[in-house]
C-alpha positions in Angstrom: -59.8 7.1 -131.3 -59.2 3.8 -132.7 -62.1 2.2 -134.4 -64.1 -0.4 -132.7 -64.1 -4.1 -134.0 -66.5 -7.0 -133.3 -65.7 -10.5 -134.0 -69.2 -12.1 -134.8 -68.0 -15.5 -135.3 -65.1 -15.6 -132.8 -65.4 -16.4 -129.1 -62.8 -15.4 -126.5 -61.9 -18.3 -124.4 -60.1 -17.5 -121.2 -58.8 -20.1 -118.6 -58.6 -18.9 -115.1 -57.3 -20.1 -111.6 -56.8 -17.8 -108.6 -56.0 -14.8 -110.4 -59.1 -12.6 -110.9 -57.2 -9.2 -110.8 -55.2 -10.7 -113.8 -58.5 -11.7 -115.5 -59.7 -8.0 -115.0 -56.4 -6.6 -116.5 -56.9 -8.9 -119.6 -60.6 -8.0 -120.0 -59.7 -4.3 -119.7 -57.1 -4.4 -122.4 -59.6 -5.5 -124.8 -62.0 -3.0 -123.8 -59.5 -0.3 -124.1 -58.9 -1.5 -127.8 -62.6 -1.5 -128.4 -62.4 -5.1 -129.3 -65.4 -7.3 -128.6 -66.6 -11.1 -129.4 -69.6 -13.0 -130.0 -69.1 -14.4 -126.4 -66.4 -14.4 -123.8 -66.1 -17.8 -121.9 -64.1 -17.7 -118.6 -63.4 -21.4 -117.7 -62.5 -21.5 -113.9 -60.8 -24.3 -112.3 -62.2 -24.2 -108.8 -60.6 -21.0 -107.7 -60.8 -19.8 -104.0 -64.3 -18.3 -103.1 -62.7 -14.6 -103.1 -62.0 -14.9 -106.6 -65.2 -16.4 -107.7 -66.9 -13.4 -105.8 -64.6 -11.0 -107.5 -65.4 -12.7 -111.0 -69.2 -12.3 -110.4 -68.6 -8.5 -109.7 -66.5 -8.2 -113.0 -69.3 -10.0 -114.9 -71.4 -7.1 -114.3 -69.2 -4.9 -116.4 -67.8 -7.3 -118.8 -70.6 -9.7 -119.6 -69.0 -13.2 -119.7 -70.3 -16.6 -119.2 -68.5 -18.0 -116.2 -68.1 -21.8 -116.1 -66.9 -23.0 -112.6 -65.8 -26.4 -111.3 -66.5 -28.3 -108.1 -63.1 -29.3 -107.6 -59.7 -28.5 -109.3 -59.4 -30.7 -112.5 -56.3 -29.3 -114.1 -55.4 -27.4 -117.1 -56.8 -30.1 -119.4 -60.2 -30.4 -118.0 -60.5 -26.6 -117.6 -59.7 -26.0 -121.4 -62.0 -28.9 -122.3 -65.0 -27.6 -120.7 -64.5 -24.0 -121.8 -64.1 -25.2 -125.4 -67.2 -27.3 -125.1 -69.1 -24.3 -124.3 -68.2 -22.4 -127.5 -70.7 -22.3 -130.5 -68.9 -20.0 -133.0 -66.7 -21.0 -135.9 -63.4 -19.8 -134.4 -61.8 -19.5 -130.8 -59.3 -17.0 -129.5 -57.7 -18.7 -126.6 -56.0 -16.5 -124.0 -54.8 -17.5 -120.6 -55.6 -14.8 -117.8 -52.2 -13.5 -117.1 -51.9 -11.9 -120.7 -53.0 -8.5 -122.0 -53.6 -7.5 -125.7 -51.2 -4.6 -126.7 -52.0 -1.2 -128.1 -52.8 -1.4 -131.9 -52.7 -5.2 -132.0 -56.3 -6.0 -132.9 -55.3 -5.7 -136.6 -53.2 -8.7 -136.3 -56.3 -10.7 -134.8 -58.3 -9.5 -137.6 -55.8 -10.7 -140.1 -55.4 -14.0 -138.4 -59.1 -14.4 -138.5 -59.1 -13.6 -142.2 -56.2 -16.0 -143.0 -58.2 -18.9 -141.3 -61.1 -18.1 -143.3 -59.2 -18.1 -146.6 -57.2 -21.2 -146.0 -59.3 -23.9 -144.8 -56.0 -26.2 -144.4 -54.9 -24.1 -141.5 -55.8 -25.2 -137.8 -54.4 -22.3 -135.9 -52.8 -18.9 -135.8 -50.3 -18.1 -132.9 -49.8 -14.5 -131.6 -47.2 -15.2 -128.9 -44.3 -17.5 -128.2 -41.2 -17.6 -125.9 -38.9 -18.5 -128.6 -39.0 -18.3 -132.5 -39.9 -21.5 -134.5 -36.9 -23.2 -135.9 -38.2 -23.6 -139.5 -40.6 -20.7 -140.9 -41.9 -20.1 -144.3 -43.3 -16.6 -145.0 -46.9 -16.4 -145.5 -48.5 -13.1 -145.6 -49.7 -10.2 -143.5 -46.8 -10.5 -141.1 -47.4 -14.3 -140.4 -45.0 -17.3 -141.1 -46.1 -20.9 -141.4 -44.3 -23.3 -139.1 -42.7 -26.4 -140.9 -42.2 -29.4 -138.7 -39.4 -31.7 -139.8 -39.1 -35.0 -137.9 -35.5 -35.2 -138.1 -33.3 -32.2 -137.3 -34.1 -28.6 -136.1 -33.7 -29.5 -132.4 -36.1 -29.6 -129.7 -37.6 -26.3 -130.4 -39.7 -27.8 -133.1 -41.9 -29.5 -130.8 -44.1 -26.6 -129.6 -45.7 -26.1 -133.2 -48.9 -26.0 -130.9 -48.5 -23.9 -127.7 -51.1 -23.0 -124.9 -50.1 -19.3 -125.6 -52.4 -16.8 -127.2 -53.8 -18.3 -130.4 -56.9 -18.3 -132.7 -58.1 -21.7 -133.9 -61.0 -23.6 -135.5 -63.5 -24.4 -132.7 -63.5 -28.0 -134.0 -59.9 -28.3 -132.8 -60.8 -31.0 -130.2 -62.4 -33.0 -132.7 -59.4 -33.2 -134.9 -56.7 -33.4 -132.4 -58.4 -34.9 -129.3 -59.4 -33.7 -126.1 -56.7 -32.4 -123.6 -55.5 -35.1 -121.3 -57.0 -34.5 -117.8 -55.4 -35.3 -114.5 -51.9 -34.2 -115.5 -49.7 -31.1 -114.6 -50.1 -28.2 -116.9 -46.6 -28.9 -118.5 -47.4 -32.5 -119.4 -50.9 -31.5 -120.5 -49.5 -29.0 -123.1 -46.8 -31.5 -124.2 -49.3 -34.1 -125.0 -51.3 -31.7 -127.1 -48.1 -30.6 -128.9 -47.5 -34.3 -129.7 -51.1 -34.8 -131.0 -51.0 -31.7 -133.3 -47.6 -33.0 -134.7 -48.8 -36.7 -135.3 -52.0 -35.5 -136.8 -50.3 -33.1 -139.3 -51.5 -30.0 -137.8 -50.8 -26.6 -139.7 -50.2 -23.4 -138.0 -48.9 -19.8 -138.6 -46.8 -17.9 -136.1 -46.9 -14.0 -136.1 -43.4 -13.1 -136.9 -43.2 -10.3 -134.4 -44.7 -12.4 -131.7 -43.9 -10.3 -128.8 -45.9 -7.4 -130.3 -49.5 -8.8 -130.0 -49.9 -10.0 -126.4 -47.9 -9.3 -123.3 -47.6 -11.9 -120.3 -47.8 -10.2 -117.0 -47.2 -12.0 -113.5 -47.2 -10.0 -110.4 -46.1 -10.8 -106.8 -49.8 -10.7 -105.8 -50.7 -13.1 -108.5 -47.7 -15.0 -109.7 -47.6 -17.6 -112.1 -49.1 -20.9 -111.2 -46.9 -22.9 -113.7 -44.1 -24.8 -111.5 -41.4 -26.1 -113.6 -38.7 -28.7 -112.7 -35.4 -27.0 -111.6 -33.2 -29.3 -113.7 -34.9 -28.2 -117.0 -32.9 -24.8 -116.5 -29.7 -25.9 -114.8 -26.4 -24.4 -115.8 -24.5 -27.5 -115.0 -23.1 -28.9 -118.1 -23.5 -32.6 -117.3 -27.1 -32.0 -116.1 -27.8 -30.2 -119.3 -26.6 -33.0 -121.6 -28.6 -35.4 -119.5 -31.6 -33.5 -119.8 -31.4 -32.8 -123.5 -30.7 -36.6 -124.1 -33.6 -37.5 -122.1 -35.9 -34.9 -124.0 -34.9 -36.3 -127.4 -35.3 -39.9 -126.3 -38.7 -38.9 -124.8 -40.0 -37.1 -127.9 -39.2 -39.7 -130.4 -40.5 -42.4 -128.2 -43.7 -40.7 -127.6 -44.1 -39.6 -131.3 -43.7 -43.2 -132.6 -45.2 -45.2 -129.6 -48.2 -43.1 -128.3 -51.5 -43.7 -130.1 -52.5 -40.1 -129.9 
């Protein structure tokens, strides 16, 4: 049987909205790996009562701190209030629709050690949809993401991502709070810009699909709604969207105060 591991100076922050069965699956995946944390914070964004009731039942088994909201405030507000509740030096942030994969806790342990050894690093990422365009091998299976203002295409923007990552719990002090009142996609984009403008440093696990898996089911589908034109196969639309995204990025990078 795999040895148990307790992160004494890491809190697990989970953001949740109307997917309590997914939350249960995530918590079970950590329990099956015998991985525990100083504290688990579940930050809920005004879910339906049926999910609140189910989470209260889950709390009897998994012992987490549930932070609710009187009204839906969006992803930014949900992360902010969850992060505000954390007292440990490090935060492992995971949205509720992920699970940790078998034998992957060792990578969390290595990520935690790296952050402790290198005070200049702000975060260690464990998952991504795409590889980062410019990587410098680091150690223990991680690579440092190197941001270049010119070149490397648009995939250089998500040096930060809302996908599972471990970070210093003073993250909001350095990069600012997540914008509130925006849709999730824009909330994440604004934090990406803040991290780039403030010279954030981060690592990406090289085999970034081997630590966490994202799972969406028909009963609890993804709550992220993306604009259809972002993924159009029409050449003219694709060129127009790409040009717009370049203009938007450089305008925001140079003109936005954050």
